BAMI-617165 format. One line per 4 residues: number of its first residue (from 1); for each residue y negated, z negated, x negated of N, C-alpha, C, CB. Coordinates in steps of 0.1 Angstrom, whole numbers, plus 5000, padded with zeros to 4 digits. Atoms other than C-alpha are relative to their C-alpha. Glycine has a CB too. Layout:
<pts>
NUM> Y,Z,X,Y,Z,X,Y,Z,X,Y,Z,X ~ ...;
</pts>
This chain:
<pts>
1> 4998,5005,4987,1960,5839,0906,4987,4995,5006,5011,4989,5001 ~ 5013,5004,4995,1929,5836,0929,5000,4985,5005,4997,5009,5012 ~ 5002,5014,4995,1916,5801,0937,4999,5000,5015,4987,4994,4993 ~ 5000,5002,4985,1923,5789,0972,4993,4987,5003,5015,5000,5005;
5> 5008,5012,4996,1898,5766,0988,5009,4991,5009,4987,5004,5008 ~ 4991,5009,4991,1918,5736,1002,4995,4999,5014,5000,4986,4994 ~ 5005,5000,4986,1895,5734,1032,5004,5012,5008,4985,4997,5000 ~ 4996,4988,4994,1901,5770,1040,5015,5001,5003,4995,5012,4992;
9> 4986,5000,4998,1938,5766,1035,5005,4992,5012,5007,4996,4987 ~ 4996,5009,4989,1940,5737,1059,4996,5006,5014,4992,4986,4999 ~ 5005,4994,4988,1919,5756,1085,5010,5011,5004,4986,5006,4998 ~ 4991,4989,4997,1943,5786,1082,5013,4994,5006,5003,5008,4988;
13> 4987,5006,4995,1974,5763,1087,4998,4995,5015,5004,4989,4991 ~ 5003,5005,4986,1958,5746,1118,4999,5011,5010,4987,4992,5000 ~ 5001,4988,4992,1949,5780,1132,5013,5006,5003,4990,5010,4994 ~ 4987,4994,4999,1984,5793,1126,5009,4991,5010,5007,5000,4987;
17> 4993,5009,4991,1999,5762,1144,4995,5002,5015,4999,4986,4996 ~ 5006,4998,4987,1975,5768,1173,5005,5013,5006,4985,4999,4999 ~ 4996,4987,4995,1983,5805,1176,5015,5000,5003,4997,5010,4989 ~ 4985,5000,4998,2021,5798,1173,5003,4992,5013,5007,4993,4989;
21> 4998,5008,4988,2019,5771,1201,4996,5008,5012,4992,4987,4999 ~ 5005,4992,4988,1999,5794,1224,5010,5011,5003,4986,5006,4997 ~ 4990,4989,4998,2023,5823,1218,5013,4995,5006,5003,5007,4987 ~ 4988,5006,4995,2053,5801,1224,4999,4996,5015,5005,4988,4992;
25> 5003,5005,4986,2038,5786,1256,5000,5012,5009,4987,4992,5001 ~ 5001,4988,4991,2030,5821,1270,5014,5006,5002,4990,5010,4994 ~ 4987,4994,4999,2065,5833,1262,5009,4993,5010,5007,5001,4986 ~ 4992,5008,4991,2081,5804,1281,4995,5001,5014,5000,4986,4995;
29> 5006,4999,4987,2057,5806,1310,5003,5013,5007,4984,4999,4999 ~ 4997,4987,4994,2065,5843,1315,5014,5001,5006,4999,5011,4989 ~ 4987,5001,4993,2100,5833,1325,4999,4999,5015,5008,4988,4995 ~ 5002,5002,4986,2086,5824,1359,4991,5010,5006,4994,4986,5002;
33> 5008,4989,4994,2066,5856,1364,5007,5013,4999,4987,5001,4992 ~ 4994,4987,5000,2076,5891,1373,4991,5010,4993,5003,5005,5014 ~ 4986,4996,5001,2086,5916,1359,5007,4992,4989,5001,5015,4997 ~ 4993,5008,5010,2113,5899,1338,5008,5008,4990,5010,4991,5008;
37> 4995,4991,5011,2126,5929,1318,5015,4996,4997,4992,5000,4988 ~ 4986,5004,5002,2163,5920,1323,5008,5009,4991,5008,5000,5014 ~ 4993,4990,5008,2175,5952,1306,4997,4997,4985,4996,5014,5003 ~ 5003,5003,5014,2156,5942,1274,5007,4987,4996,4984,4998,4999;
41> 4993,5012,5003,2171,5907,1276,5015,5003,4996,5000,4990,5012 ~ 4986,4997,5003,2206,5922,1277,5002,5008,4987,5006,5009,5011 ~ 5000,4993,5013,2198,5945,1248,4999,4991,4988,4989,5011,4999 ~ 5002,5010,5010,2186,5916,1227,5012,4991,4999,4988,4992,5002;
45> 4988,5008,5000,2216,5895,1237,5012,5007,4993,5004,4996,5015 ~ 4990,4993,5007,2239,5922,1225,4998,5000,4985,5001,5015,5005 ~ 5003,5000,5015,2221,5924,1191,5002,4986,4994,4986,5005,4998 ~ 4999,5013,5005,2219,5887,1187,5014,4993,5001,4990,4991,5007;
49> 4988,5007,4998,2251,5875,1202,5012,5008,4995,5002,4998,5015 ~ 4989,4992,5004,2277,5903,1198,4999,5004,4986,5001,5012,5009 ~ 5002,4996,5014,2263,5914,1165,5003,4989,4990,4986,5005,4998 ~ 4998,5011,5009,2265,5879,1151,5014,4994,5001,4990,4989,5003;
53> 4987,5006,4997,2300,5871,1164,5009,5000,4988,5007,5007,5011 ~ 4990,5000,5011,2321,5882,1134,4996,4990,4989,5001,5014,4993 ~ 5004,5009,5011,2301,5862,1108,5001,4985,5005,4986,5003,4995 ~ 4999,5013,4995,2300,5832,1131,5014,4995,5000,4994,4999,5015;
57> 4986,5004,4999,2338,5832,1136,5005,4998,4986,5008,5012,5006 ~ 4996,5001,5014,2344,5837,1098,4995,4987,4995,4996,5012,4992 ~ 5006,5013,5005,2320,5808,1090,5007,4988,5006,4985,5000,5002 ~ 4994,5012,4993,2335,5785,1116,5014,4997,4994,5001,5003,5015;
61> 4987,5002,5006,2370,5791,1103,5000,4994,4986,5008,5013,4999 ~ 5001,5004,5014,2360,5786,1067,4995,4985,4999,4990,5009,4992 ~ 5005,5014,5000,2340,5754,1073,5010,4990,5005,4987,4999,5008 ~ 4990,5009,4994,2367,5739,1095,5011,4998,4990,5006,5006,5013;
65> 4989,5001,5010,2393,5746,1068,4996,4991,4988,5005,5013,4995 ~ 5006,5008,5011,2371,5731,1041,4999,4985,5004,4987,5006,4995 ~ 5002,5014,4996,2363,5700,1061,5014,4993,5001,4994,5000,5014 ~ 4986,5006,4999,2401,5694,1067,5004,4997,4986,5009,5010,5007;
69> 4995,5003,5013,2408,5697,1030,4992,4988,4994,4998,5012,4991 ~ 5008,5011,5006,2379,5674,1019,5002,4987,5007,4985,5004,5002 ~ 4998,5013,4994,2384,5647,1045,5014,4995,4998,4997,5001,5015 ~ 4986,5005,5001,2422,5646,1041,5002,4993,4986,5009,5012,5001;
73> 4999,5006,5013,2418,5638,1004,4995,4986,4999,4993,5009,4989 ~ 5005,5014,4999,2398,5607,1012,5009,4992,5009,4986,5000,5005 ~ 4992,5007,4991,2419,5597,1042,5014,4997,4994,5002,5008,5013 ~ 4987,5002,5006,2451,5600,1021,5000,4987,4992,5003,5012,4991;
77> 5000,5012,5008,2440,5571,1000,5002,4987,5009,4986,4998,4993 ~ 4998,5011,4991,2441,5549,1031,5012,5002,5010,4988,4998,5009 ~ 4988,4997,4992,2472,5565,1046,4998,5004,5014,5009,4988,5000 ~ 5003,4997,4986,2455,5578,1077,4996,5015,5001,4988,4991,5005;
81> 5003,4986,5000,2456,5616,1072,5000,5006,5014,5009,5008,4991 ~ 4999,4996,4986,2464,5619,1109,4986,5000,5007,5010,4992,5008 ~ 5013,5000,4994,2427,5613,1116,4991,5012,4995,4993,4987,4996 ~ 5008,4989,5005,2417,5645,1099,4994,5008,5011,5010,5009,4992;
85> 5006,4992,4989,2413,5663,1132,4988,4993,5006,5011,5001,5011 ~ 5011,5007,4994,2390,5636,1145,4987,5002,4992,5003,4985,5000 ~ 5012,4998,5009,2366,5639,1115,4996,5015,5001,5003,4996,4986 ~ 5004,4986,4999,2367,5677,1117,4993,5003,5013,5012,5009,4999;
89> 5007,4997,4987,2358,5677,1154,4987,4993,5001,5009,4994,5011 ~ 5013,5007,5000,2330,5651,1150,4990,5008,4992,5002,4986,4994 ~ 5009,4993,5009,2315,5670,1121,4996,5014,5006,5006,5002,4986 ~ 5003,4986,4995,2318,5705,1137,4992,4999,5013,5013,5007,5003;
93> 5007,5000,4987,2307,5696,1172,4986,4994,5000,5009,4992,5010 ~ 5013,5007,5000,2279,5672,1165,4989,5006,4991,5002,4985,4997 ~ 5010,4996,5011,2263,5687,1134,5002,5014,4994,5001,4989,4989 ~ 4998,4988,5008,2278,5715,1113,5000,5012,5009,5012,4999,4992;
97> 4999,4988,4991,2286,5739,1142,4986,5005,5004,5008,4997,5012 ~ 5013,4995,4995,2252,5741,1158,4990,5003,4989,4994,4990,5010 ~ 5010,4998,5011,2231,5737,1126,5003,5012,4992,4999,4987,4991 ~ 4997,4989,5009,2250,5762,1104,4999,5013,5008,5014,4998,4995;
101> 5001,4988,4991,2252,5787,1133,4985,5004,5001,5007,4998,5013 ~ 5014,4997,4998,2215,5784,1138,4993,5005,4987,4992,4987,5005 ~ 5005,4995,5013,2207,5788,1101,5004,5015,4997,5004,4991,4989 ~ 4995,4987,5002,2228,5819,1100,4993,5010,5009,5015,5001,5002;
105> 5007,4992,4990,2211,5833,1131,4986,5001,4996,5001,4994,5014 ~ 5014,4999,5005,2177,5825,1116,4999,5011,4989,4996,4987,4994 ~ 5000,4990,5011,2187,5847,1086,5002,5014,5006,5010,4998,4990 ~ 4997,4986,4995,2198,5876,1109,4990,5003,5011,5014,5000,5006;
109> 5008,4997,4988,2178,5873,1142,4985,4998,4997,5004,4991,5011 ~ 5014,5002,5002,2145,5858,1131,4994,5011,4991,4997,4986,4993 ~ 5005,4989,5009,2141,5883,1102,5000,5013,5007,5009,5001,4988 ~ 5000,4988,4993,2151,5911,1125,4988,5001,5010,5013,5002,5008;
113> 5011,5000,4991,2125,5901,1151,4987,5002,4992,4999,4987,5008 ~ 5012,4999,5008,2098,5897,1124,4998,5014,4995,5000,4990,4989 ~ 5001,4986,5006,2105,5931,1108,4997,5010,5011,5012,5004,4992 ~ 5002,4990,4989,2108,5950,1141,4986,4999,5006,5011,4998,5011;
117> 5013,5002,4994,2077,5935,1157,4989,5002,4990,4999,4986,5006 ~ 5010,4997,5010,2058,5936,1124,4998,5015,4998,5005,4994,4987 ~ 5001,4986,5002,2065,5973,1121,4992,5006,5012,5013,5007,5000 ~ 5008,4995,4988,2052,5978,1157,4985,4996,4999,5006,4994,5013;
121> 5014,5005,5002,2021,5957,1148,4992,5009,4991,5000,4986,4996 ~ 5008,4992,5010,2011,5977,1117,4999,5014,5004,5007,4999,4986 ~ 5001,4986,4995,2017,6010,1135,4992,5001,5013,5014,5007,5001 ~ 5009,5001,4988,1995,5998,1164,5007,5003,5013,4988,5009,4998;
125> 4992,4998,4987,2023,6002,1190,4997,4988,5010,5015,5001,4997 ~ 5003,5011,4991,2015,5967,1203,4986,5002,5007,5001,4987,4992 ~ 5014,4997,4994,1978,5976,1208,5001,5011,5010,4990,5004,4988 ~ 4999,4990,4990,1989,6007,1226,5006,4995,5013,5009,5012,4994;
129> 4994,5006,4988,2010,5986,1250,4989,4993,5008,5011,4991,4996 ~ 5011,5007,4993,1980,5965,1258,4991,5010,5007,4992,4991,4990 ~ 5009,4990,4994,1959,5996,1264,5006,5006,5012,4997,5011,4989 ~ 4993,4994,4988,1985,6009,1289,5002,4989,5011,5013,5006,4996;
133> 4998,5010,4989,1984,5976,1308,5012,4992,4999,4998,5006,5013 ~ 4987,5008,5001,2017,5961,1296,4997,4988,4991,5011,5009,4994 ~ 5002,5012,5008,2017,5925,1284,5011,5000,4989,5002,4987,5009 ~ 4990,4999,5011,2034,5927,1249,5008,4987,4999,4993,5003,4987;
137> 4993,5013,5001,2043,5890,1250,5012,5000,5010,4991,4988,5002 ~ 4990,5000,4990,2062,5894,1283,5011,5010,4997,4994,5002,5014 ~ 4990,4989,5002,2078,5927,1273,5008,4998,4987,4992,5013,4999 ~ 4993,5001,5013,2087,5919,1236,5005,4987,4996,4990,5005,4990;
141> 4997,5013,5005,2088,5882,1231,5009,4992,5010,4988,4992,4997 ~ 4992,5008,4991,2101,5866,1263,5015,5004,5001,4994,5001,5014 ~ 4986,4996,5000,2133,5887,1264,5008,4995,4987,5002,5015,5001 ~ 4994,5005,5012,2140,5877,1228,5002,4985,5000,4991,5004,4988;
145> 4998,5014,4999,2135,5841,1235,5011,4996,5009,4987,4993,5005 ~ 4989,5002,4990,2158,5841,1265,5014,5003,4993,4998,5007,5013 ~ 4987,4995,5006,2185,5861,1246,5004,4990,4989,4999,5014,4995 ~ 4996,5008,5012,2184,5839,1215,5005,4986,5005,4988,4998,4991;
149> 4996,5013,4995,2186,5806,1234,5013,5000,5006,4989,4994,5010 ~ 4988,4999,4993,2214,5817,1256,5012,5003,4991,5000,5011,5011 ~ 4989,4996,5009,2235,5834,1229,5003,4990,4989,4996,5014,4994 ~ 4998,5010,5010,2230,5807,1204,5008,4988,5005,4987,4994,4994;
153> 4992,5010,4993,2244,5782,1229,5015,5004,4999,4996,4998,5015 ~ 4986,4995,5000,2276,5803,1232,5006,5002,4986,5002,5013,5008 ~ 4995,4999,5014,2278,5811,1195,5003,4987,4994,4989,5007,4992 ~ 4997,5013,5005,2277,5774,1187,5013,4995,5005,4989,4990,5004;
157> 4987,5004,4995,2306,5767,1210,5011,5008,4993,5000,5003,5015 ~ 4989,4992,5007,2326,5796,1194,5002,4995,4986,4996,5015,5000 ~ 4999,5005,5013,2318,5783,1160,5007,4987,4999,4986,4998,4994 ~ 4993,5013,4999,2330,5748,1170,5015,5002,5002,4995,4992,5011;
161> 4986,4997,4997,2363,5762,1184,5007,5005,4988,5001,5009,5012 ~ 4994,4994,5012,2370,5783,1154,5000,4990,4988,4994,5013,4996 ~ 5000,5011,5010,2361,5754,1131,5012,4991,5002,4987,4992,5000 ~ 4988,5009,4998,2387,5732,1148,5013,5008,4997,5000,4996,5015;
165> 4988,4992,5003,2412,5761,1145,5002,5001,4985,4999,5013,5007 ~ 4999,4999,5015,2404,5765,1108,5006,4987,4995,4987,5003,4994 ~ 4995,5013,5004,2410,5728,1104,5015,4998,5003,4992,4988,5006 ~ 4986,5001,4996,2442,5730,1123,5010,5008,4991,5002,5006,5015;
169> 4992,4992,5009,2456,5758,1101,5003,4992,4987,4993,5013,4997 ~ 4998,5008,5012,2450,5737,1070,5008,4988,5002,4986,4996,4994 ~ 4993,5012,4998,2462,5705,1085,5015,5002,5002,4995,4993,5013 ~ 4986,4998,4998,2495,5720,1096,5007,5006,4988,5002,5009,5012;
173> 4994,4992,5011,2502,5744,1067,5000,4993,4987,4994,5013,4999 ~ 5001,5006,5013,2490,5723,1038,5001,4984,5000,4986,5003,4994 ~ 5000,5015,5000,2487,5686,1049,5012,4994,5006,4987,4996,5006 ~ 4988,5005,4994,2519,5682,1068,4998,4992,5013,5007,4991,4990;
177> 5003,5006,4987,2502,5671,1100,5006,5008,5011,4985,4998,5001 ~ 4994,4992,4989,2520,5681,1132,4989,5005,5009,5010,4992,5008 ~ 5009,4994,4990,2503,5702,1159,4995,4989,5010,5006,5012,5007 ~ 5003,5010,4991,2504,5673,1183,4991,4990,4994,5013,4993,5006;
181> 5009,5010,5006,2489,5648,1159,4986,5005,4998,5006,4996,4986 ~ 5014,4995,5003,2460,5671,1150,4992,5001,5012,5001,5014,4993 ~ 5008,4998,4988,2449,5681,1185,4998,4987,5008,5007,5010,5009 ~ 5002,5013,4994,2454,5646,1198,4989,4992,4993,5013,4991,5000;
185> 5010,5007,5008,2432,5633,1170,4986,5006,5003,5003,5001,4985 ~ 5013,4993,4998,2405,5659,1177,4992,4995,5012,5002,5015,5001 ~ 5007,5004,4988,2397,5647,1212,5002,4985,5003,5004,5008,5011 ~ 4997,5014,4997,2410,5611,1210,4988,4991,5001,5009,4994,4990;
189> 5012,5008,5000,2377,5595,1202,4987,5007,5003,4998,4993,4986 ~ 5012,4992,4996,2354,5623,1213,4995,4996,5013,5004,5015,5000 ~ 5007,5005,4988,2329,5612,1239,4990,5010,5005,4994,4986,4998 ~ 5010,4991,4994,2304,5628,1262,4988,5001,4991,4996,4995,5014;
193> 5012,4999,5008,2275,5619,1239,5002,5009,4988,4997,4985,4995 ~ 4998,4991,5011,2291,5638,1210,4999,5014,5004,5014,4997,4994 ~ 5000,4987,4995,2296,5669,1230,4986,5004,5004,5010,5002,5012 ~ 5013,4997,4995,2262,5667,1246,4990,5002,4989,4995,4988,5009;
197> 5009,4998,5012,2245,5663,1212,5002,5014,4994,5003,4989,4990 ~ 4997,4987,5006,2262,5694,1200,4996,5012,5008,5015,5001,4997 ~ 5004,4990,4991,2253,5714,1231,4985,5001,5002,5007,4999,5013 ~ 5014,5000,4997,2217,5704,1234,4992,5006,4988,4995,4986,5003;
201> 5007,4995,5012,2207,5714,1198,4998,5015,5000,5008,4996,4988 ~ 5003,4986,5000,2212,5751,1202,4988,5005,5009,5012,5007,5005 ~ 5011,4996,4992,2186,5752,1230,4987,4999,4992,4999,4991,5012 ~ 5012,5002,5009,2159,5738,1206,5000,5010,4989,4999,4986,4995;
205> 4999,4991,5012,2171,5758,1176,4998,5015,5004,5014,4999,4993 ~ 5002,4987,4996,2172,5790,1196,4985,5003,5003,5008,5003,5013 ~ 5015,4998,4997,2136,5785,1208,4992,5001,4987,4995,4988,5008 ~ 5006,4999,5013,2126,5779,1172,5002,5013,4993,5005,4989,4990;
209> 4997,4987,5007,2143,5810,1158,4992,5011,5006,5015,5003,5001 ~ 5007,4989,4994,2129,5833,1184,4985,5000,5000,5005,5001,5015 ~ 5014,5000,5000,2094,5821,1186,4994,5001,4986,4995,4986,5006 ~ 5005,4999,5014,2090,5818,1148,5001,5015,4996,5008,4991,4991;
213> 4998,4986,5004,2104,5853,1143,4990,5009,5007,5014,5005,5003 ~ 5009,4992,4993,2082,5868,1170,4985,4997,4995,5001,4998,5015 ~ 5014,5004,5004,2051,5849,1158,4997,5007,4987,4999,4985,4998 ~ 5003,4994,5013,2054,5862,1122,4999,5015,5002,5010,4996,4990;
217> 5001,4986,4997,2060,5897,1136,4987,5004,5006,5011,5004,5009 ~ 5013,4997,4993,2029,5896,1158,4988,4997,4990,4998,4992,5012 ~ 5011,5003,5010,2009,5882,1128,5000,5009,4988,5001,4985,4996 ~ 4999,4992,5012,2018,5909,1104,4988,5008,4997,5012,5010,5001;
221> 5012,4992,5004,1990,5925,1084,5004,5006,4986,4987,4991,4998 ~ 4998,4994,5013,1989,5948,1054,5010,5010,4998,5002,4989,4990 ~ 4991,4989,5002,2012,5976,1061,5015,4996,4998,4996,5010,4990 ~ 4986,5002,5002,2048,5978,1049,5002,4987,4991,5007,5012,4993;
225> 4999,5012,5008,2042,5950,1023,4999,4988,5009,4990,5000,4989 ~ 5002,5011,4991,2030,5928,1051,5013,4997,5009,4989,5002,5009 ~ 4988,5001,4992,2062,5935,1071,5011,4992,4992,5006,5014,5004 ~ 4990,5008,5009,2084,5923,1041,4996,4986,4999,5000,5007,4987;
229> 5005,5013,5001,2062,5893,1037,5003,4992,5012,4985,5000,4996 ~ 4998,5007,4987,2064,5883,1074,5015,4997,5002,4995,5009,5011 ~ 4986,5002,4999,2102,5888,1073,5005,4988,4992,5008,5012,4996 ~ 4997,5011,5009,2106,5864,1044,4995,4987,5006,4995,5002,4986;
233> 5006,5012,4995,2082,5838,1059,5007,4996,5013,4985,5003,5003 ~ 4993,5004,4987,2100,5839,1093,5013,4993,4997,5003,5013,5008 ~ 4987,5006,5004,2134,5831,1077,4998,4986,4995,5008,5008,4991 ~ 5002,5013,5006,2120,5803,1056,4995,4990,5010,4990,5001,4988;
237> 5006,5010,4990,2099,5787,1084,5010,4996,5010,4988,5007,5007 ~ 4990,5003,4990,2127,5790,1110,5011,4990,4994,5007,5012,5005 ~ 4989,5008,5006,2153,5774,1086,4994,4986,4998,5004,5006,4987 ~ 5006,5014,5003,2129,5745,1076,4998,4993,5013,4987,5002,4993;
241> 5002,5007,4988,2120,5738,1112,5013,4996,5007,4992,5009,5010 ~ 4987,5004,4994,2157,5738,1123,5005,4987,4993,5010,5011,4997 ~ 4996,5012,5007,2165,5712,1096,4992,4988,5004,4999,5002,4985 ~ 5009,5012,4996,2135,5690,1105,5003,4996,5014,4985,5005,4999;
245> 4997,5003,4986,2142,5692,1143,5014,4994,5001,4998,5012,5009 ~ 4986,5005,4999,2179,5685,1137,4999,4985,4997,5009,5007,4990 ~ 5001,5015,5003,2170,5651,1121,4994,4993,5012,4991,4998,4988 ~ 5006,5007,4989,2147,5641,1149,5008,5000,5013,4986,5006,5003;
249> 4991,5000,4988,2171,5652,1177,5011,4991,4998,5005,5015,5002 ~ 4988,5009,5003,2200,5634,1160,4995,4985,5001,5005,5003,4986 ~ 5006,5013,4999,2178,5603,1156,4998,4996,5014,4987,4998,4992 ~ 5003,5003,4986,2168,5604,1193,5013,4998,5007,4992,5012,5006;
253> 4987,5002,4994,2204,5609,1204,5007,4987,4997,5009,5012,4997 ~ 4994,5013,5004,2216,5580,1184,4993,4988,5007,4999,4998,4985 ~ 5007,5010,4993,2189,5559,1199,5004,4999,5015,4985,5002,4999 ~ 4996,4999,4985,2199,5570,1235,5014,4996,5002,4997,5014,5005;
257> 4985,5002,4998,2237,5570,1232,5006,4990,4991,5007,5013,4999 ~ 4994,5010,5009,2242,5546,1203,5010,5006,4990,5006,4989,5008 ~ 4990,4994,5009,2263,5571,1183,4995,5014,4997,5014,5000,5006;
</pts>
């Protein structure tokens, strides 16, 4: 294994952060400039949103059902199994729904962007676009950023709803909780701060997924091996950043709303 100079490694990381920040800033700034490539946005929205819908629904149902089973076993010790719906709704809406959906989308969308753009980079298609006077960031990255942010918002809501439904199925069929008790419990203590926290996270996570995937795609070097390497790095980096930002967003929301 070749020796890596620590100073050079630090310089590379700092340069990577700088390049990533610049690319992300340009991608967002292009939202306010024409042309906006609406057709490309719709194509990406179909791939990211519609293509991810089955796995998001299945995951939401499964997690909601498991949450109901796990929480009911604890609540049963205190004789308050009717609060199962409340705990499922809190967990799904505030945390598990947006985070798990984002992690799954990172594995599907971020890797897809990195591999697609990476292939274009190593085959010099991106350089050809520049030579023809087309801004590759506006054409390739901005539509992906918009589509990811918008679709992740709706996918998170769908995941939350199916998570609540999965919990409902378990609560009624296995735990002996009535339909009225479950659904009353789900929204009884739910407040605006809880819903807002669950809806604001997808915007940040969607921005992370799309910009990280596109950055690694644009940074690909070394032919087909480089494409595979960029794909793996994109998934890992996006997942880690989602978990890190989730902590800080949650901490900020607790400081603002007190819950």
